[in-house]
N, C-alpha and C positions, 0 to 999 in steps of 0.2 A: 497772565495776571493783569487786572485792570489798572490803568494809569489815572483813572478819574477820581476825583475827590468824593468824599461822602456827601458833601453839599450838592455836587453836580448830580449824583445818583438820586438823591432825595428830591431834587428840584423837578425831576420829570416823572417820578413814581406816581405822584398825585394826579398826573395827566394821563396815566395809563401805560407807562413805559417801565418795563421790568428788566433789570440788568441780566444779560446772558453770562453765565458763570465763566470767569477767566478771560473775559474780553472787555472791549470798550463799546460793545454793541448791545442793543436792547430789543426785546419783543414788545411790539406795540399792540395793545388790546383794542380791537374794534368791537363796538357794541351794536347789535341789531335788536329791535324790539321783539321780545319773546323768543329770541334766538332764531328768527325767521329771516332768511336771506333771499333776496330776489336775484335773478340772473345779472342785472345791472350792478347790484352790490358786489356779487362775487367777481365780476369782471374788474371792478374798480380795486377790490382787494388784491386780486392777482397782479394787476398793473403796478400797484404800490409795492408789492413784494418784489417784483422784478426790478423796479426802478430804485427803491430805497433800501430794500432788505437783501437777504441772500437767496431769495426766490422761494422760500418755504413759508407755508401757512399752517399753523397748528390750531385745531379747534379744542378749546378747553372743556372740562367736564361741565361747565356752566354755559356752554354754547357760544362763548365769545371766540372770535377769530383773531389769533395772535400772529402778526407779521414778524418773522424772526430776523435778527441780524441787522437792525437799523443802527448805523453809527450815531453816536451821540450828537455830532455836529449837524446831522441831516434830519434830526427829529422835527425841527420847525418846518422843513420842506414837506415831510411826510404828512404832518398835521394839515398844512395848507392844501395838499393834494387831496386828501380825504374830504376835507371841508367842501372843496369844489364839487365833490360827488355826493354831498349830503350825508356823509358819515363822519363819525368822530371817534377818537380814542378815549378810553376812560375805564370805569369799573374797578377802581381801587380806592383805598382809604377808609376811614372810619365814618362811613355813611351808608346809605341804601345802595346795595349792589344791584347789578342788572337782574331783572326778573327772568326766571327760566320756567319753561313749561314742557310737559310731555306732549306727544302728538294726539292728545285726547280728542281734539276737534275732528279728527278723521279716523281714529282708532275704533274698532268695533266694540271695545270695552269702555270707551269714553262716556261718562255720564254728563259732562259739561263741556262747553266751548272753552277749552283750556287756552287756546291761542288768543281768542277774543278777550278773555279775562286778563291774561298776562299783558297784552298790549295796553289795555286800559290802566292797569297798575303801573306799567312802564311810564306812561304819560303823566299819571298823577303823582307817582312817588319817585321813581328814578330820575325823571326829568324835573318834575315839579318841586322836588325837595332836594335837588342835587347840591344846593348850597348849605344844607342843614348838616351841621356836625353832630354826630352821635357818639356815645361812649365807646363804641367799637363798630366793626363791620356789621352789616345787617342784611341777611340773605332771605329772599322770598322765593318759594318754589310752588308751582301749580301742577297738580296731578289730576288725571281724569277719573281714576278709580283706585280701589284699594290694592291693585297690583303694585302700586308705589314705584313705578319705573323711575320717576323723578325724585324719589326719596323725600316726600314732603316733610316727614317727621324729623329729618336731619337739617331742616332750615330754621332760621329764627322764627319765621312764619311759614308754615306749610299748609297749603290748601288742597283738599282731596275731595273730588266729586264722588257722590254716593247716591243710592236710591233706596231709601228705607223700605223694607219689606212690608207690603200691605196685602192682606188676604181676606177675601170675602167667602167665608165658610158656606154661605147659602148657595154659592155657584160651584162649589167643589163636588165632584161626582165620585170621589174615592176610586179613581181609576187604578186598575191592577198595576199598570206601569204609569207612574205619575211623571208627567213631563217636567214639572217643577223640581221634583226630587232628582230626576235624571240630570237636569241642567245645573244644579247647584254645585259649584266647585269646592265648597267648604263642607259638603255633606251635612248641612244644617237642617235639611228638610227630610222628613220621613212620613209615611202614611200610617196612621193609627186610628182605630175605631172608625174607619171609613172616610177619613179626610186627612189632608196634609197637615202636619204639625211642624212648627219651626222651633229649633233650638237656638234661642236668642244669644246664648253664650258663644255659639259657633258662627252665627251669621255676621258677615262683615258689611252687609248692605252694598254689595258690589254691583247689584243691578242685573246680573246675568240671568236671573230667573224671571225678570219682568217681561210680561207678555207671553211667556212660554205655555201657560195653561190655555188649551184651546177653548175652554168654556169661560174664560175671563176671571177666574178666581184670583189671579195675580195680574191686575190690570196693566195694559200697555202704557197708560198715561200717568204712571207713578211719577210724582214730581221729583226732579233732581234737587239734591241738597249738597251742602259743602261741610265737611268736617275740617276744623282748623286746629293744627298743632302749633304750639308756641314753645320757644326756647330750645329748639333742637340744634345740636352742633356735632361736628365730626372732626377727626384729626387727633391732635395731641390731647385735647380735652373732649370727651364724648358725653353727649346727653341726648337721649331720645326725647323729642318734643312731647309736651303734655297736651292732650286734647282738651279743648274748651268743652264745658259741660253741655252746651247747646250746639245744634247744627244750624246752618244759615242758607238762605237762597243766594245764588250767584250775585244778585243785585245788592245784597247786603254786605258783601265782602269788602268793598273799598272802605266803607265806614268803620268796620271792625279793624281792618288793617291800620287805618289812620289812628284809631284809639290806642292800639297796641304800641305803635311807634311813639305817640305822644307820652304814653305811660313810661316807656323805656327812656325817652329823652329826659323826663322829669325825675325818674327814680334810679336810673343806672349810674354807676360810677365809672370814671375814666378807665378804659381797658377792660371793662366788665361786659361780657356778652349777656344777651337778654336772658338766657337760661340761668346764668349765675344770679342775676338780679331777682328772678322769680324764686329761686331756691332760698335766697336771703330773706325775701319779704313774704313769700308764700303765694300760692295760686289764688287763695281767697282774696288777697289784696288786689291782684290783677283783675279777677272776675268781677269784684265789686266796682272797680273803676270802669269796666266795660258796660255795666248795667245801665248807666245813664249817660247824658251828654256833657257832663261837667268838663271832661278833657277837651272836647271840641270847643266849648265856650271859652276856655282858657288857652286856646291854641297859640295865639300870638305871644302871650306871656311865657308859655312853656318854651317855645322856639327861641325866644330872645334870652332865656336864662342860660348861664354858663353850665358846663358839665360838672357834676359833682366830682370832687377829688377824693 
């Protein structure tokens, strides 16, 4: 049983330290941009675990490295040690949480540079808005394709790379064995009346068929787009994220993310997740706010306003 007071436990939780059940020790959560760790980072984390913890490091589902067993009184030493190595503890509280990404930058199914995008979002939002209090925790996940390994639809904002199916019927030769049909994992393509036909209800725009036609009917240079889910949660309260009605280029993502965060800051109530705010006010309310730049123009005003109770 812990001998620490509630005030002591709370005082370090916001700094990234979570109490280990039944002890006076804590797991300290180390944050790496997009969940990418260099050998030097890993060496520093290992040294900190040996010196200040119990020697164990646990990687969370959101790619943070938690150093286990840090005594309460040694937390300041652990913080100073990691700061000397360019790392910090954090990732807790009613604010933007660390951005996570799948390995879409290197995966054969990846349609976008997931790591590059997640690192940019980390700098702009996790670091750039770390002092901004929100109604509740706010999670952002980046996935490279509709395989959804990073579960984008279960984040407050989930970004999913895709490649819309494009087909030039004039280049289709109606092959007996259609390479595009054969490649499609969703069985959305079939050959009818001498050319490939797409069942749009089954197509997920996964991009697997892109470039598979040897005659160029499905071109190799199909532009990557991003589908955005909003309001996803998992756990005690579950809600699958609602996809926005449009898709976006990777370059457009930071602006859309910022608008959603500002909408949530302005409209969310204390302890209300984004999905609950959307259900209360309606998707039309959010989509209308994203359609212009009014939220961006009022950014300073919105960020300075108190959270609705």
